[in-house]
C-alpha positions as CSV (number, residue, x, y, z in Angstrom):
1,M,-15.7,-34.3,11.6
2,Q,-17.0,-33.2,8.1
3,S,-17.9,-29.9,7.2
4,A,-17.7,-27.5,4.2
5,L,-15.0,-25.6,5.8
6,F,-12.7,-28.2,4.9
7,A,-12.8,-27.6,0.8
8,H,-10.6,-24.4,2.3
9,A,-7.6,-26.8,2.9
10,E,-3.8,-25.6,2.5
11,A,-3.0,-24.7,-1.4
12,Q,0.1,-26.9,-2.5
13,S,2.0,-25.0,-4.6
14,Q,6.4,-24.8,-6.0
15,E,5.6,-21.0,-5.6
16,R,7.5,-19.1,-3.3
17,Y,4.7,-16.8,-2.9
18,A,1.2,-18.0,-3.3
19,V,-1.9,-16.6,-2.8
20,Q,-4.2,-19.2,-0.4
21,N,-7.2,-17.4,-1.0
22,P,-8.1,-14.1,-2.3
23,Q,-7.2,-12.6,1.0
24,L,-4.5,-15.1,2.3
25,L,-1.2,-15.0,1.2
26,R,1.1,-18.3,1.5
27,V,4.8,-18.4,1.6
28,S,7.8,-20.5,1.6
29,L,10.9,-20.0,3.7
30,S,14.0,-22.9,2.5
31,G,16.5,-20.7,4.7
32,S,18.3,-18.9,3.0
33,D,15.6,-16.2,1.2
34,D,14.4,-14.1,4.3
35,V,10.7,-12.4,3.7
36,L,10.0,-8.7,5.3
37,A,6.4,-9.1,6.3
38,R,4.2,-6.2,7.7
39,K,4.3,-6.2,11.7
40,G,1.5,-8.0,13.4
41,A,0.4,-10.2,9.7
42,M,1.3,-13.7,10.7
43,V,-1.7,-15.8,10.8
44,A,-0.2,-18.8,11.2
45,Y,3.0,-20.8,10.4
46,Q,4.3,-24.4,9.9
47,G,8.3,-25.7,10.3
48,I,10.9,-23.9,12.2
49,I,10.5,-19.7,11.8
50,D,11.8,-16.9,12.9
51,F,10.1,-13.9,13.8
52,D,12.5,-10.4,14.7
53,G,11.9,-6.7,14.0
54,E,13.4,-5.5,11.2
55,Y,16.1,-2.8,11.8
56,Q,15.9,0.1,10.4
57,S,19.0,2.5,10.1
58,T,19.1,6.0,11.0
59,T,18.3,7.3,7.9
60,Q,15.6,5.4,7.0
61,R,14.2,6.7,10.6
62,T,15.0,10.4,9.9
63,A,13.0,9.6,6.4
64,R,10.1,8.2,8.4
65,A,9.7,11.2,10.6
66,R,10.3,13.4,8.2
67,T,7.6,11.9,5.3
68,G,5.5,9.9,7.3
69,E,6.0,7.0,4.6
70,G,7.8,4.1,5.7
71,L,7.0,-0.1,6.7
72,D,7.0,-1.4,9.9
73,L,7.8,-4.9,8.8
74,M,9.6,-8.6,10.8
75,R,11.7,-10.8,9.7
76,C,10.5,-13.7,8.6
77,S,13.6,-16.6,8.4
78,G,14.4,-20.3,8.3
79,Q,12.3,-23.3,6.9
80,G,8.5,-23.6,6.3
81,T,5.6,-21.9,5.6
82,V,3.9,-19.0,6.4
83,Y,0.5,-17.2,5.7
84,L,-0.1,-13.9,5.8
85,A,-3.0,-11.3,5.9
86,N,-4.4,-8.1,7.3
87,L,-8.1,-7.0,8.3
88,A,-9.0,-9.2,5.7
89,Q,-7.6,-7.1,2.3
90,Y,-7.3,-8.9,-1.2
91,V,-4.0,-9.9,-1.7
92,H,-1.9,-9.4,-4.8
93,V,1.2,-10.9,-6.0
94,V,3.9,-8.4,-8.1
95,D,6.9,-9.0,-9.9
96,V,9.5,-6.1,-10.1
97,D,11.5,-5.5,-12.0
98,Q,14.2,-3.1,-13.2
99,D,11.5,-0.5,-14.0
100,G,10.6,-0.6,-10.2
101,L,7.5,-0.2,-8.1
102,T,5.9,3.2,-6.1
103,V,3.5,2.3,-3.8
104,D,1.3,3.9,-0.6
105,S,3.3,1.6,2.0
106,S,-0.1,1.0,3.7
107,Y,-0.7,-1.6,1.1
108,V,2.2,-3.9,1.4
109,L,2.0,-7.3,2.8
110,A,5.3,-8.6,2.7
111,L,8.3,-8.2,0.3
112,D,11.8,-9.9,-0.1
113,S,14.3,-9.2,1.9
114,T,16.7,-8.2,-1.4
115,L,14.8,-5.2,-2.8
116,H,15.2,-1.4,-1.9
117,T,13.0,0.8,-0.5
118,E,13.0,4.4,-0.4
119,A,10.7,7.5,0.2
120,I,10.0,9.7,-2.3
121,A,7.6,13.1,-3.0
122,V,4.9,13.6,-5.2
123,D,4.7,17.3,-5.0
124,S,1.3,19.8,-5.8
125,Q,0.7,21.9,-8.7
126,Y,0.2,24.2,-6.1
127,G,3.5,24.7,-4.3
128,V,1.5,24.6,-0.7
129,S,3.9,23.5,1.7
130,G,2.1,20.3,3.4
131,T,-0.2,19.6,0.1
132,G,2.2,17.2,-1.7
133,K,2.6,13.8,-1.2
134,Y,5.0,11.1,-0.1
135,Q,4.8,7.4,-1.9
136,L,7.7,4.0,-1.1
137,N,9.8,3.7,-4.0
138,I,10.6,0.1,-4.4
139,S,13.7,-1.1,-6.4
140,G,15.5,-4.3,-7.4
141,R,14.3,-8.0,-8.4
142,G,11.9,-10.0,-6.5
143,K,8.4,-9.8,-5.1
144,V,6.1,-7.3,-3.6
145,A,2.6,-8.7,-1.8
146,L,0.3,-5.9,-2.1
147,M,-3.1,-5.1,-0.6
148,T,-6.4,-4.0,-1.5
149,S,-9.7,-3.1,-0.1
150,G,-12.2,-4.9,-2.8
151,Q,-11.0,-5.9,-6.1
152,P,-8.9,-3.6,-7.7
153,L,-8.2,-1.8,-11.3
154,M,-5.4,-2.0,-13.2
155,M,-5.5,1.0,-16.0
156,Q,-2.8,1.2,-18.8
157,V,-0.5,4.1,-19.4
158,T,0.3,5.3,-22.8
159,P,2.2,8.4,-24.2
160,D,-1.4,8.9,-26.0
161,K,-3.7,8.3,-23.3
162,Y,-2.9,9.1,-19.5
163,V,-4.5,8.3,-16.3
164,N,-6.1,10.6,-13.3
165,A,-6.6,8.6,-10.3
166,D,-8.0,9.9,-6.7
167,A,-5.0,10.6,-4.6
168,D,-6.5,8.6,-1.6
169,A,-7.6,5.3,-4.2
170,I,-4.2,4.8,-5.9
171,V,-2.4,1.8,-4.4
172,A,1.0,1.7,-6.5
173,W,2.1,2.6,-10.1
174,S,5.1,1.9,-12.2
175,T,8.1,4.1,-11.5
176,S,9.1,5.6,-14.8
177,L,5.6,7.3,-15.2
178,R,5.7,11.2,-14.6
179,V,3.5,12.0,-11.7
180,Q,1.9,15.5,-10.5
181,M,-0.9,16.0,-7.8
182,Q,-3.7,18.5,-8.7
183,A,-6.8,19.5,-7.6
184,Q,-9.5,20.4,-9.9
185,T,-10.4,23.2,-7.4
186,H,-12.1,26.7,-8.5
187,S,-13.2,29.1,-5.9
188,T,-12.8,26.7,-3.1
189,G,-9.3,26.3,-1.1
190,V,-7.2,23.7,-2.3
191,W,-8.0,21.9,1.1
192,R,-11.6,21.3,0.6
193,R,-12.3,18.4,-1.4
194,R,-13.9,19.8,-4.5
195,G,-16.6,21.9,-3.7
196,N,-20.2,20.0,-3.1
197,T,-18.6,17.0,-5.1
198,G,-16.9,15.4,-2.3
199,E,-13.6,14.8,-4.9
200,G,-10.3,16.4,-3.7
201,W,-6.6,15.8,-4.8
202,E,-6.0,13.4,-7.6
203,L,-2.7,12.3,-9.6
204,S,-1.8,12.2,-13.3
205,F,0.6,10.0,-14.5
206,L,1.9,10.3,-18.0
207,G,4.2,8.3,-20.0
208,T,4.5,4.3,-20.5
209,G,3.5,1.9,-17.6
210,F,0.7,0.9,-15.2
211,A,-1.6,2.7,-12.1
212,L,-3.2,0.1,-9.6
213,V,-6.4,1.6,-7.9
214,Q,-8.6,0.5,-5.6
215,P,-12.6,0.7,-5.2
216,S,-12.3,2.5,-1.6
217,E,-10.6,5.7,-0.2
218,V,-8.2,6.0,2.8
219,L,-10.8,9.3,3.9
220,P,-14.1,8.3,5.3
221,P,-17.8,8.9,3.3
222,Q,-18.1,12.6,2.7
223,N,-18.9,14.5,5.7
224,A,-18.8,11.9,8.2
225,Q,-16.7,12.7,10.7
226,L,-14.0,10.9,13.4
227,G,-12.7,12.6,16.8
228,Q,-13.3,16.3,16.9
229,G,-13.2,19.6,14.6
230,M,-12.4,20.7,10.6
231,A,-9.0,18.8,11.2
232,A,-10.6,15.4,12.2
233,Q,-13.3,15.5,9.0
234,Y,-10.3,15.9,6.8
235,G,-8.3,13.5,8.3
236,M,-5.4,15.4,10.3
237,G,-4.1,15.0,13.6
238,Q,-4.2,12.5,16.4
239,H,-8.0,11.7,16.3
240,G,-8.6,12.8,12.4
241,S,-10.0,9.7,10.1
242,H,-6.1,8.8,8.7
243,A,-5.3,8.2,12.3
244,Q,-8.0,5.9,12.7
245,N,-8.1,4.2,9.6
246,Q,-4.6,3.7,9.4
247,N,-4.9,0.3,7.1
248,N,-7.8,1.7,5.0
249,A,-10.7,-0.6,6.7
250,W,-13.7,1.4,6.3
251,N,-17.0,-0.4,6.7
């Protein structure tokens, strides 16, 4: 058998996490270093690998129910190689150090089991109930594999150059940054995406660090509606855009 497909053979790497191709992650397991991966993200594996649902403590379950932020994970253990992917999104490996990483849990593909995760709140400047945003803080030392819809933009933040990003396009940022959620609204209500410009909530970052932005937003194209009614247009409720696009895969 001959085919150009053989150019996509397995990558050989000594690294624990290796990007097999831009949309596929290769993780090597040696028997003593479990990896936590997004549930259902395994596309192939070699060797003797066990997959188990990751235990969540009562505190974690309560925080997940209260904030909507958290990770549905499976524990990968054993000896061999696991290949992970999710909706053909682009994969990026990040080293987490003492500074920590804050991320939207929707974009986490895998992480070392030694890392600690905790839901944190980003408050809005208006003090309006429900208009804040919860994110996941990852601390410790280890690696995290993130996903983006399309090739991302890494923006450096310095004391003399702060960064604003659409709250629906931001993927992750340095935990050390000061963050505030805001909307440049004028005569329109804070729930409405800014007038007729299609823009809405944004995050403002100050300090020293980085902010990772993807070329896609969680919300569908402006004025597109999924489900029924106003709540569906703005992503709320069982039939809203967030419910039907949890992994940010708009075509």
